[in-house]
C-alpha positions as CSV (number, residue, x, y, z in Angstrom):
1,X,5.8,-12.5,-16.9
2,X,9.1,-11.1,-15.7
3,X,12.4,-13.0,-15.6
4,X,12.4,-12.9,-11.8
5,X,8.8,-13.8,-11.0
6,X,6.7,-16.9,-11.5
7,X,9.5,-19.1,-12.9
8,X,8.2,-22.2,-11.1
9,X,4.6,-21.8,-12.3
10,X,5.6,-21.1,-15.9
11,X,8.0,-24.0,-15.9
12,X,5.4,-26.3,-14.5
13,X,2.8,-25.1,-17.1
14,X,5.2,-25.8,-19.9
15,X,6.0,-29.3,-18.6
16,X,2.4,-30.3,-18.2
17,X,1.4,-28.8,-21.5
18,X,4.1,-30.8,-23.3
19,X,2.8,-34.0,-21.7
20,X,-0.7,-33.2,-23.2
21,X,0.7,-32.4,-26.6
22,X,0.1,-28.6,-26.3
23,X,2.9,-26.4,-27.5
24,X,3.7,-23.4,-25.3
25,X,5.3,-20.1,-26.3
26,X,6.8,-18.1,-23.4
27,X,7.1,-14.4,-23.8
28,X,7.9,-11.2,-21.9
29,X,5.5,-8.3,-21.9
30,X,8.1,-6.2,-23.6
31,X,7.9,-8.6,-26.6
32,X,4.3,-7.6,-27.3
33,X,3.5,-5.0,-30.0
34,X,0.3,-3.7,-31.5
35,X,-1.0,-2.4,-34.8
36,X,-4.2,-0.6,-34.0
37,X,-4.9,0.6,-37.5
38,X,-7.9,3.0,-38.0
39,X,-10.7,0.7,-37.0
40,X,-11.1,-1.8,-34.2
41,X,-11.7,-4.8,-36.5
42,X,-8.2,-4.2,-38.0
43,X,-6.4,-4.0,-34.7
44,X,-3.7,-6.7,-34.3
45,X,-1.5,-8.1,-31.6
46,X,2.1,-9.4,-32.1
47,X,4.6,-11.4,-30.0
48,X,8.2,-11.1,-31.3
49,X,6.8,-9.8,-34.6
50,X,4.4,-12.8,-35.1
51,X,0.7,-11.9,-35.2
52,X,-1.5,-13.8,-32.6
53,X,-4.5,-15.4,-34.3
54,X,-7.1,-18.0,-33.6
55,X,-5.3,-20.3,-36.0
56,X,-2.0,-20.3,-34.1
57,X,-3.1,-19.5,-30.5
58,X,-5.5,-21.4,-28.2
59,X,-5.3,-18.9,-25.3
60,X,-3.1,-16.7,-23.2
61,X,-2.2,-17.0,-19.5
62,X,-0.8,-13.8,-17.9
63,X,1.6,-13.6,-15.0
64,X,2.7,-10.5,-13.0
65,X,3.0,-7.4,-15.1
66,X,5.4,-5.0,-13.4
67,X,6.7,-1.5,-13.8
68,X,5.7,1.6,-11.9
69,X,4.4,3.2,-15.0
70,X,1.8,0.5,-15.6
71,X,2.6,0.3,-19.3
72,X,2.6,-3.5,-19.3
73,X,-0.7,-3.8,-17.5
74,X,-2.2,-1.5,-20.1
75,X,-0.6,-3.6,-22.8
76,X,-2.0,-6.8,-21.3
77,X,-5.5,-5.4,-21.2
78,X,-5.2,-4.1,-24.8
79,X,-4.1,-7.6,-25.9
80,X,-7.1,-9.1,-24.1
81,X,-9.6,-6.8,-25.8
82,X,-8.2,-7.6,-29.2
83,X,-7.8,-11.3,-28.8
84,X,-11.2,-12.0,-27.2
85,X,-12.8,-10.4,-30.2
86,X,-11.0,-13.1,-32.2
87,X,-12.2,-15.9,-30.1
88,X,-9.0,-16.5,-28.2
89,X,-9.4,-17.4,-24.5
90,X,-7.6,-15.1,-22.1
91,X,-7.5,-16.3,-18.5
92,X,-8.9,-13.8,-16.0
93,X,-10.0,-11.5,-18.8
94,X,-13.1,-10.1,-17.0
95,X,-11.1,-9.4,-13.8
96,X,-8.2,-7.7,-15.6
97,X,-10.5,-5.5,-17.6
98,X,-12.5,-4.5,-14.5
99,X,-9.4,-3.8,-12.5
100,X,-6.1,-3.0,-14.3
101,X,-4.4,-3.3,-10.9
102,X,-6.6,-5.0,-8.3
103,X,-5.1,-3.8,-5.0
104,X,-6.2,-4.7,-1.6
105,X,-8.3,-1.5,-1.1
106,X,-10.3,-2.2,-4.3
107,X,-10.8,-5.8,-3.2
108,X,-12.1,-4.8,0.2
109,X,-14.6,-2.4,-1.3
110,X,-15.9,-5.1,-3.6
111,X,-16.1,-7.7,-0.9
112,X,-18.1,-5.4,1.4
113,X,-20.4,-4.5,-1.4
114,X,-21.0,-8.2,-2.1
115,X,-21.5,-9.0,1.6
116,X,-18.3,-11.1,1.8
117,X,-16.8,-11.2,5.3
118,X,-13.5,-9.3,5.7
119,X,-11.2,-8.5,8.6
120,X,-12.2,-5.2,10.3
121,X,-10.2,-2.6,8.5
122,X,-9.4,1.2,8.7
123,X,-7.8,3.4,6.1
124,X,-6.2,6.8,7.0
125,X,-4.7,9.6,4.9
126,X,-3.1,11.7,7.5
127,X,-1.0,10.9,10.6
128,X,-3.3,13.1,12.6
129,X,-6.2,10.8,11.9
130,X,-4.3,7.9,13.4
131,X,-2.9,9.8,16.4
132,X,-6.5,11.0,17.3
133,X,-7.3,7.4,18.1
134,X,-4.8,7.5,21.0
135,X,-6.3,10.8,22.2
136,X,-9.8,9.3,22.0
137,X,-8.7,6.3,24.0
138,X,-7.3,8.5,26.8
139,X,-10.6,10.5,26.9
140,X,-12.7,7.3,27.2
141,X,-10.7,5.9,30.1
142,X,-11.1,9.0,32.3
143,X,-8.4,7.6,34.7
144,X,-5.2,9.5,34.4
145,X,-3.4,7.1,36.7
146,X,-3.8,4.3,34.2
147,X,-3.5,6.5,31.0
148,X,-0.1,5.1,29.8
149,X,-1.1,1.5,30.4
150,X,-4.6,1.6,28.9
151,X,-3.7,3.7,25.8
152,X,-0.9,1.3,25.0
153,X,-3.3,-1.6,24.8
154,X,-6.0,0.1,22.5
155,X,-6.1,1.1,18.9
156,X,-9.5,2.7,18.4
157,X,-12.0,-0.1,18.9
158,X,-9.3,-2.8,18.8
159,X,-6.8,-4.2,21.2
160,X,-3.1,-4.4,20.2
161,X,-1.5,-6.0,18.4
162,X,-2.7,-4.7,15.1
163,X,-1.7,-5.2,11.5
164,X,-0.8,-2.7,8.7
165,X,-0.3,-3.8,5.1
166,X,0.4,-2.0,1.9
167,X,-2.4,-2.3,-0.6
168,X,0.0,-3.4,-3.4
169,X,2.1,-5.7,-1.2
170,X,2.7,-9.3,-2.1
171,X,4.0,-12.5,-0.5
172,X,3.6,-10.8,3.0
173,X,6.5,-8.5,2.4
174,X,4.7,-5.3,3.3
175,X,2.8,-6.6,6.3
176,X,3.7,-5.0,9.6
177,X,2.6,-5.9,13.1
178,X,2.4,-3.3,15.9
179,X,2.3,-4.3,19.6
180,X,1.7,-0.8,21.1
181,X,1.5,2.9,20.3
182,X,5.2,3.4,20.5
183,X,5.8,1.1,17.5
184,X,2.9,2.8,15.6
185,X,4.5,6.3,16.2
186,X,7.9,5.1,15.2
187,X,6.4,3.8,11.9
188,X,4.6,7.1,11.4
189,X,7.8,9.1,11.9
190,X,9.5,7.1,9.1
191,X,6.8,7.1,6.5
192,X,6.0,9.9,4.0
193,X,2.5,11.0,4.8
194,X,1.6,11.0,1.1
195,X,2.0,7.2,1.1
196,X,-0.1,6.6,4.2
197,X,-3.3,6.1,2.4
198,X,-1.9,3.0,0.7
199,X,-2.0,1.1,3.9
200,X,-4.8,-1.0,5.4
201,X,-4.9,-1.1,9.2
202,X,-6.5,-4.2,10.4
203,X,-7.6,-6.0,13.6
204,X,-5.1,-8.8,14.3
205,X,-6.8,-12.1,14.5
206,X,-5.2,-14.3,17.2
207,X,-4.7,-17.4,14.9
208,X,-1.2,-17.8,13.4
209,X,-2.4,-19.6,10.3
210,X,-4.6,-19.1,7.2
211,X,-5.9,-21.0,4.2
212,X,-4.9,-20.7,0.6
213,X,-7.7,-22.0,-1.7
214,X,-7.1,-22.2,-5.4
215,X,-10.2,-21.7,-7.6
216,X,-9.9,-22.8,-11.2
217,X,-12.6,-22.3,-13.8
218,X,-15.2,-21.5,-11.1
219,X,-14.4,-24.5,-8.8
220,X,-12.3,-24.7,-5.7
221,X,-9.8,-27.5,-6.4
222,X,-8.4,-27.8,-2.9
223,X,-6.8,-25.9,0.0
224,X,-3.7,-25.8,2.0
225,X,-3.1,-24.5,5.5
226,X,-0.2,-22.1,6.0
227,X,1.2,-21.7,9.5
228,X,3.7,-19.1,10.8
229,X,6.9,-20.6,12.2
230,X,8.9,-19.4,15.2
231,X,8.9,-15.6,15.8
232,X,7.6,-14.9,12.3
233,X,3.9,-13.9,12.5
234,X,3.3,-14.2,8.7
235,X,2.3,-17.5,7.3
236,X,3.4,-17.2,3.7
237,X,5.2,-20.2,2.2
238,X,7.7,-17.8,0.6
239,X,8.6,-16.6,4.1
240,X,9.2,-20.0,5.5
241,X,5.7,-20.9,6.6
242,X,4.7,-24.5,7.1
243,X,2.2,-25.9,4.6
244,X,-0.2,-28.9,4.8
245,X,-3.3,-30.1,3.0
246,X,-6.6,-28.8,4.5
247,X,-10.0,-30.5,4.2
248,X,-12.1,-27.6,3.0
249,X,-15.5,-27.2,4.4
250,X,-18.5,-26.7,2.1
251,X,-19.0,-23.2,3.5
252,X,-15.4,-22.1,2.8
253,X,-15.5,-23.8,-0.6
254,X,-18.6,-21.7,-1.5
255,X,-17.0,-18.6,-0.1
256,X,-13.8,-19.0,-2.2
257,X,-15.8,-19.7,-5.3
258,X,-18.0,-16.6,-4.7
259,X,-14.9,-14.4,-4.4
260,X,-13.6,-15.7,-7.7
261,X,-17.0,-15.1,-9.4
262,X,-17.5,-11.6,-8.2
263,X,-13.9,-10.7,-9.2
264,X,-14.4,-12.3,-12.7
265,X,-11.4,-14.7,-12.3
266,X,-10.9,-18.0,-14.0
267,X,-7.8,-18.7,-11.9
268,X,-6.9,-17.3,-8.5
269,X,-5.8,-17.9,-5.0
270,X,-8.2,-17.0,-2.2
271,X,-6.8,-16.4,1.3
272,X,-9.1,-17.2,4.2
273,X,-8.3,-16.6,7.9
274,X,-10.2,-17.9,10.9
275,X,-10.8,-16.5,14.3
276,X,-11.0,-18.5,17.5
277,X,-14.8,-19.1,17.0
278,X,-14.0,-20.6,13.5
279,X,-15.6,-17.7,11.7
280,X,-14.0,-17.2,8.2
281,X,-12.7,-13.9,6.8
282,X,-11.4,-13.2,3.3
283,X,-7.9,-11.6,3.5
284,X,-7.5,-11.1,-0.2
285,X,-7.6,-12.7,-3.6
286,X,-4.5,-13.1,-5.8
287,X,-5.3,-13.5,-9.4
288,X,-1.8,-14.5,-10.4
289,X,-1.2,-16.7,-7.4
290,X,1.9,-18.9,-7.2
291,X,1.3,-22.6,-6.5
292,X,4.6,-24.2,-5.5
293,X,3.7,-24.6,-1.9
294,X,0.1,-25.6,-2.8
295,X,1.3,-28.5,-5.1
296,X,3.7,-29.6,-2.3
297,X,1.1,-29.6,0.4
298,X,-1.9,-31.0,-1.5
299,X,-0.4,-33.2,-4.2
300,X,-2.8,-31.5,-6.7
301,X,-1.3,-31.0,-10.1
302,X,-2.3,-27.3,-10.6
303,X,-0.3,-26.8,-13.8
304,X,-2.1,-29.7,-15.5
305,X,-5.5,-28.4,-14.5
306,X,-4.6,-25.0,-15.9
307,X,-3.7,-26.6,-19.2
308,X,-6.9,-28.6,-19.2
309,X,-8.9,-25.4,-18.6
310,X,-7.3,-24.0,-21.8
311,X,-8.2,-27.1,-23.7
312,X,-11.7,-26.8,-22.6
313,X,-12.2,-23.1,-23.1
314,X,-9.8,-22.5,-26.0
């Protein structure tokens, strides 16, 4: 974890573990160290200088591993490889080892491969590729008198507004909404083209709410509805979105559980959005999802269920 992230979740886990008589040791990634020796069987993992063994550790639960260099994500995965061989349960181990950093682009590729419904999405690597859509729209209309009006309402095959989101964004902070070509061009003028390929351009579904489903140990434990408030189009709880309990349909329950399974995740948050015809689309999966809003909306004790998963699997 980092000192600034996931404090609520880690605090809650510690409280619920104490109630169940399970001791918890909190640590920062920088407090990890390794002795890899000459052979794999002799590799060892330490926290604050104390070796982690099956005698003193039931399992490990990982939170966000930051830094641009990625040194902590690599350290996390190295710890997983060593500890699993010693019979220590590491939550989300399969998913972490498959994807050191599971960004939104990697997720979309996997979901499409597994026939999981996603919001129609484009990815571009040059500004020219995007601006060609405007030119193509003008050629399709063939009516010069209406050129300005019609091209301002189309983005390729979609109508404005459209959404662009950074593939490593979190809590909705990188999500942008464009109402017309003028706003798109303003964004393109500001951004360094070398970073353009990190954005997913998506059709904007007309609903202003989505669902957060938490899947734990293969089962969807519940869902909350997140609704955007006022002028804010994003529904994230961290951005002031309203949250309420949601009665999850069997189809959406199965969909969320399928996402967790194909991603190899023991614990995750699956975000589902609906269109006006009630079709479901997977927005993304968050394998280190926060749950403050979820516990508030649903009354489900997520932290206790996490501890119970360790008791069962450890």
